[in-house]
N, C-alpha and C positions, 0 to 999 in steps of 0.2 A: 305495438308490442304489449303483451300482458305480463304482469309481474305477480309472483306468488311467494309465500313465506314457507319456511321449513325449520321449525325449532328442533333442537337436539332432544332425543328422548330422555336425556338425563335431567332436563329442566323440571322444576316442581310442577305439579298439576295446576297450582294457582297461577304460576307464570305462563304456562301453556294456554290456559283459558283466557287470561288477560291479553295475551298476544292475539288470540283468535278474535276477540272483541275489537282490539285495536286495528288489526288488519282488515276486518270487515268494515270498520268505520272509515278507514283510509282508502278504501276502494281497491284493495288487492284482489287478485283474480282467484287464487287458490291457496288452500292450507294443506300442506303435505306433511306426512309423519312416517318415520321409518318403522319397518316391521322387524324388530330384532328383540332378543331377550337378554342380551349382555353386550358389553363393549367388545368391539372387534380388536383382535390382536394379530390377525393374519396367520395364526397358527392354532394348535390345539391348546395353547396356554390360556389361562383365565386371568382376567383383570377385573377387580372390583369396580362397581359403578352402577348407579341407579339407571334402569332402562325401563321406562313405562311401556305398557302394552297397547299397541295401536288400536285394536278394535274395542278397547275400553275407553280410550281417549276420544276417538272420533265421534261417538254419539254425543258426548258432552260438548265437543266443539260445535257440532251441528245444532245443538239445542241453544247455544248462547250466541249464534250468529244468524244472519238473515240472507246474505247474498253470496258469500264466498264459497267456492267449490271445496269439497273435502275428499281426501283419499289417502291410501297408503302408498308410500314410495319406497319400495314396492313389497308386496306380499309374495313370499317364495312358495311355489308349488311343491317344492321338496318337503315343506313343513305342513301345508294345509291341504286337506281334501277339497277338490273343486266344488263339491256340493255345499260344503261349509262356507267357502268363499262366496258363492253365488247367493246363498240365503242371507249371509251377513250384508252383502252389498245391497240386496233388494230392500231389506229392512232399513238400512242406513239411508237409502234413497227416500224412504217415507219419513224418517226422522228429520231429514234435511229438506224435505219438500222438493226433491228433484235436483240435488246438488252433489250427488255422489259420483266419484270416478274411481273405478277399481284398478289400482296399479298392481301389475303382476310381474314376477320374474321367476327364473328357474331355481334360484337359491345359490348361495356361495359361501356364507360365513362358516368357517371351519369349526371354531370353538363351540358355537352354540349347538351345532349338529352333534358334535362329540359329547358335550355335557348332557344333553337331553336324550341321547341314544337314538337320534334320528339319522338314518343313513344319508350321507352325502355321496350320491352315486357318481360314477365316472361321467365326464362331460356329455358323451353321447347319450347315455341312459337318462341323464338328468334332462336333457333337451327332449328326448322321446317322451318323457313323463309330462313335460311342459306342453308339448304339442297336443297331447290328448286332453290335458287339463283345461287348456284355454277353449277348446271346442266344447267340452262339457259345460264350462261356465257360461259361454256365449249362448248355448242352447237353453240352459236353465233360466237365464235372464230373459230370453226372447220368446220361448215356446211354452205352451200350457203343460206339456209333458215331454220328458226327454228319455229316449232310448239310445244307448250308446254302448257298443261292445268293442273295446279295443284290447290291446295287449296288457294294459295296466289297469284301466278303469272299466267297470261294467255297470250300467244303470238300465233299469227296465221300467218304462212308463213312470219315471220319477217326476213328481209334481214340484213346482216351485212357486208357492203362493204365500204372500201376495206378489204379484208382478211389480217390477219397479215403477215409480212414478214416471220416469222418463221413457219415451218410446224406445230409445236405444241407449241404455245406460252405458257410458263409455268405458271401454277397457283400455288402459294404458299399459304398455310394456316397456320396461327399462332394460335396454340391452345394446350391445354393439357388435355382436358376432353375426357373420353372414347368414347362418341358418336361422338363428333366432330372429333376425330382421325379416327374413322371408316369412316366417310364421306370423310375425307382427303384421306384416303387410296383408296377409290373407285374413287374419281373424280379429285384429284389434282396430281401434279407432284412433289411438294416439300412440306416439313413440317418444321416448325420453332417453337422454344420454347425459354424460358428464363432460366437462372440459371448458377451458378457456377457448376463445374462438379458433385458434390454430388446431388444437386437439379435436374440438367439435367438428371442424371441417372434414377431418378424416372419417369420423363417424357418419356424417351426412353422406359422404361418397358411398360408404358401405350400405347405408339404408336405401339410398336412391337406386343403387345397383340391384339390391334385393327386390325392391318394388318392380323394377323393370323385368326381372326374371319371372315374376309371377303375374305380370301384366296388370299392375296396379299403379295408378297415378300417385306419386309421392305427395302431390299438393292436396290430395283428398284426405290426408292424415294431419291431425293436429300434432305439432311437434314442440317439445320443450327441452330445455337444457339448464343445468345448474353448474355453478362454479362457486368456489369460496370468494366472497367479496370482502375486500379490505379497503376502507376509506381512509386515506392518509396522503399527506404531502411530503412525508419524510422519506428521503431517498434511501436511507439505510434500511428502513422497514420494507420498502419496495424491493430492494435488491435481495434482502434476506428471504422474503416470501417467494419470489420467483426462483431463487436458487434452491429452495427446500424441496422435500419429497412430493409436495402437493403443488409445485410450481406450475405444472401443465394444466392444473385444475383450478387455478387462481386468477382472478382479475383484481389488480391492486393499483391504487393511485387516487388521484383527485376525482371529484364528481365528473369533471370533464373526461377523464380517462374511462370511467365507468360508462358514461354516455357513448363514447366512441366504441367501446366493446359491444354495447347493446346494438349499435348500428351494424357492427360486423356480424352479430348473430342474425339480425334481420336480413342482411344480404345473403346469408346462408339458408334462409327460408324458415327460421324458427319463429314460432308464434308466441312462445312463453319463456320467460326467464325465471327460474326458481332460485330464490336467495336463501341459502341456509343461514342460520344464525351462528354457526360454528366459529366464525372468525369476526363476528361483528362487535365483540367486546367480552370482557371477563365478568361483567356484572349485568344484572337485569336492566338497570337504567341505561347502560351503554348500548345494549342490544336494542332496546325500544327506541332510543334516540336515533340509532342508525336507520331503523325501519322508517321512522318519521322523516328523517333527512332524505332518504331515497324517495319516499312518496312525494315530498315537497320539491326536491331539486332535480331529480332524475326522471321520474315517471312522466311528468308533463312534457319533457323534451324528447320523449321517445315514443310518442303516440303516432 
């Protein structure tokens, strides 16, 4: 099993780059970063809070690291034009010397769309847009020129130079819906989902069914999963976390319990566990200590 880090976009840029260096030194597989402009409230309401911009952070992360993969988790096609995404990804692949992964999604955060005047289309129209966008991105990354005429996007002999360093720069899609999973199976190289093992198992069933419907082997896709990780032996803390609103997306307990959960992920076919820092501690020191502990006590027992 591979392990990756995911700092909250509210962390200072100094902490974020220090984490990148630390994760690279400790042998973590990936460095993921959310693509949002403000804290999520689940509604049109706004909440104050620093939210650093992903395509400004990732070049700096690439520049201060040597081996860790870098990418957005995930960039919404409701916000970004596919030509912009493809060109950013190709350049970041050069900055990172071939370590870029382009994470894509259809978009969902209500308040940032409202605040910035970006239409959050109805689900079907949003997925229609995504289906065209991922094809445009894939072609721009792979081909010398792209001509595409869809209902939403139209490109005519569009260049994308320079080409990525990687022969096939990976596209990851974060999703759980049946249609989005079918699009992922057809056009992406990686699939990502949320959840503790029980929740993730349902998503795996959906993804595998989608792959079968489009005649794609699910094993041909790199798959990753993230959950809130809380390292504790305190039963009250464990009970509270599992009973809370994020309980189905939380793995909480001793290092032994985390190792057990990673084994469950492996049995489901996952290749990578992404560890957000959201629940690792209230201070920089606590969060870094947790990542160090995971690298020392959990990763070696999950290879």
